[in-house]
C-alpha positions in Angstrom: 1.7 68.8 11.6 -1.1 69.5 9.1 -3.7 68.6 11.4 -4.6 65.4 9.9 -5.6 62.4 12.2 -3.2 59.4 11.6 -6.1 57.3 11.5 -7.3 58.7 8.3 -4.3 57.4 6.5 -5.3 53.2 7.4 -7.9 53.1 4.9 -8.2 49.4 5.2 -7.5 47.8 8.7 -6.2 44.4 8.5 -6.4 42.0 11.4 -5.1 38.4 11.5 -8.1 35.8 12.8 -7.1 32.2 12.8 -10.6 30.6 11.5 -9.5 26.9 12.4 -9.8 25.8 15.8 -6.8 24.5 17.6 -8.4 21.2 17.7 -8.7 21.0 14.0 -5.0 21.2 13.4 -4.4 18.4 15.9 -7.0 16.4 14.4 -5.2 16.7 11.1 -1.9 15.9 12.6 -3.4 12.8 14.1 -5.4 11.9 10.9 -1.8 12.1 9.0 -0.4 9.7 11.9 -3.2 7.2 11.6 -2.7 7.1 7.9 0.9 6.3 8.2 0.5 3.7 10.5 -2.0 2.2 8.1 0.3 2.3 5.4 3.3 1.2 6.9 1.2 -2.1 7.9 -0.1 -2.7 4.5 3.7 -2.3 3.1 5.4 -4.1 5.5 5.1 -7.7 5.0 4.2 -7.2 1.3 7.6 -8.6 -0.2 7.9 -11.3 2.4 4.4 -12.4 1.5 5.2 -12.5 -2.4 8.8 -14.4 -1.9 6.9 -17.2 0.1 4.2 -17.7 -2.6 5.0 -16.8 -6.0 8.5 -16.3 -5.1 8.8 -20.2 -4.2 6.7 -21.0 -7.4 9.0 -19.2 -9.5 12.4 -20.5 -8.1 10.9 -24.0 -8.0 11.1 -24.9 -4.4 7.2 -24.6 -3.7 7.0 -28.3 -5.2 9.7 -29.9 -3.2 8.4 -28.1 0.2 5.1 -29.7 -0.5 6.4 -33.1 -0.9 6.9 -33.0 3.0 4.5 -34.8 5.3 2.6 -31.7 6.4 -1.1 -30.7 5.4 -1.7 -27.7 3.2 -3.3 -25.8 6.2 0.0 -26.3 8.0 1.9 -24.6 5.3 -0.5 -22.2 4.8 -0.5 -21.2 8.6 3.4 -21.3 8.9 3.6 -18.7 5.8 1.1 -16.3 7.7 3.1 -16.5 11.0 6.0 -15.6 9.5 4.5 -12.9 7.4 2.2 -11.8 10.1 5.0 -11.6 12.6 7.1 -9.5 10.2 4.5 -7.1 9.7 3.5 -6.5 13.5 7.3 -5.9 14.3 7.1 -3.1 11.8 4.0 -1.6 13.1 5.2 -1.9 16.9 8.4 -0.5 15.9 6.7 2.5 14.0 4.3 3.1 16.9 7.2 3.3 19.6 9.3 5.6 17.5 6.8 8.3 18.4 8.1 8.5 21.7 11.8 9.6 20.3 10.4 11.6 17.4 8.5 13.8 19.5 11.8 15.3 21.2 13.2 16.0 17.5 10.3 18.2 16.9 11.1 21.9 17.5 7.5 23.0 17.2 6.0 23.1 20.8 2.5 22.9 19.6 3.1 19.7 17.3 5.1 18.5 20.2 2.0 18.6 22.7 0.1 16.8 20.1 2.6 14.2 19.9 2.7 13.4 23.7 0.9 10.2 24.3 0.9 8.0 27.3 2.4 4.4 27.0 -1.3 2.7 27.2 -2.4 4.6 24.4 0.5 3.1 22.4 -0.3 -0.2 23.6 -4.2 0.5 22.9 -2.9 1.4 19.3 -1.0 -1.8 18.8 -3.7 -3.6 19.9 -6.1 -2.4 17.3 -3.6 -2.7 14.5 -2.9 -6.6 15.5 -5.8 -7.8 14.2 -5.7 -6.0 11.3 -2.0 -6.8 10.1 -2.7 -10.3 10.4 -5.7 -10.3 8.5 -3.6 -7.9 5.6 -0.7 -10.6 6.2 -3.4 -13.4 5.3 -4.9 -11.5 2.2 -1.5 -10.5 0.7 -0.6 -14.6 0.9 -3.9 -15.3 -0.8 -3.6 -12.7 -3.5 0.2 -13.5 -4.1 -0.3 -17.2 -4.5 -1.8 -16.8 -7.8 1.0 -15.4 -9.4 3.5 -17.5 -11.4 6.2 -15.0 -10.8 7.4 -12.4 -8.5 6.4 -9.5 -11.0 3.0 -10.8 -11.3 2.6 -11.2 -7.8 3.8 -7.8 -7.0 1.4 -6.3 -9.5 -1.7 -8.3 -7.8 -0.8 -6.9 -4.5 -0.2 -3.3 -5.6 -4.0 -3.1 -5.9 -4.3 -3.9 -2.1 -1.5 -1.3 -1.3 -3.5 1.5 -3.7 -6.9 0.5 -2.3 -5.7 0.7 1.6 -5.3 4.4 1.5 -8.4 5.0 -0.5 -10.9 3.0 2.1 -8.8 5.1 4.7 -9.5 8.6 3.3 -13.2 7.4 3.1 -13.4 7.5 6.9 -11.1 10.6 7.1 -13.0 13.3 4.8 -16.6 12.2 6.0 -18.4 14.9 8.0 -20.5 14.1 10.9 -21.0 11.0 12.7 -19.6 7.7 11.4 -22.6 5.2 10.4 -22.6 1.8 12.4 -21.3 -0.1 9.3 -18.0 1.5 9.6 -17.2 -0.9 12.6 -17.2 -3.9 10.3 -15.0 -2.7 7.5 -11.4 -3.2 8.0 -9.2 0.0 8.0 -12.4 1.9 8.1 -12.8 0.3 11.6 -9.3 0.6 12.9 -9.0 4.4 11.8 -12.2 5.1 13.6 -10.8 3.4 16.9 -7.2 5.0 16.5 -9.0 8.6 16.3 -10.7 7.5 19.3 -7.4 6.6 21.2 -5.5 9.8 20.2 -8.4 12.3 21.1 -8.1 10.6 24.5 -11.8 9.0 24.4 -12.0 5.5 25.8 -12.4 2.4 23.8 -14.3 -0.4 25.2 -14.4 -4.1 24.3 -17.7 -3.5 22.7 -15.7 -1.1 20.2 -13.1 -3.9 19.5 -15.5 -6.8 19.2 -16.7 -6.0 15.5 -13.4 -4.9 14.1 -11.9 -8.1 15.5 -14.4 -10.2 14.5 -14.2 -9.1 10.7 -10.4 -9.6 10.6 -10.7 -12.9 12.1 -13.2 -14.1 9.4 -10.8 -12.6 6.5 -7.7 -14.4 7.9 -9.6 -17.6 8.1 -10.9 -17.3 4.7 -7.8 -15.9 3.2 -5.8 -19.3 5.0 -8.5 -21.7 3.5 -7.8 -20.3 0.3 -4.1 -20.5 0.4 -4.6 -24.3 1.5 -6.7 -25.0 -1.2 -4.7 -23.2 -4.0 -1.4 -24.8 -3.2 -1.8 -28.1 -4.3 -3.5 -26.7 -7.5 -0.8 -24.3 -8.3 1.6 -27.1 -8.9 -0.3 -28.4 -11.7 
């Protein structure tokens, strides 16, 4: 009406621009999913490991148990199988819960990112299986030194706190992961799960180093428990 162009009234032009790529948001979600599975695995068999070691020691049922004609290695293996089975059952149910959880998400982008094939979920379980058994053995080895349930819980809490810190070291690292990551528990599994969730192929060679390190931890922890069970009663 006054002969002034309307474009002059817009002194500052504001435009929205998404600086993050779609792959980055998906990577953050997948990293959070990997972290959740790690924390679930570390916490799943914690109280079972404490109850079968320091709990029995506090209740006075460990001494009658050791009077049976079974070797210390047999006792340690039996406790490890019980705790490891519980740990892996919780992990398996947590991984399989991704299927029904994806149907409850209303955001289409997140729902697409949570759509994994059954083969990928099976690979995640296979990756976590050796680590879960190694964690169960390590928790038993730590808890066997506690004279009471509370003392063993305080000792094992350090492992629960250290697990996410180790995993965070791999999540926030920029660039390619170093080769020694493959030999560090939690870091190696986190690396493999990221490959699986990104649709990359995980070969047998990629699984060799993490599995070997978990086997070494399991054997050393069970050997320590078998030696320690005879001395905690003295």
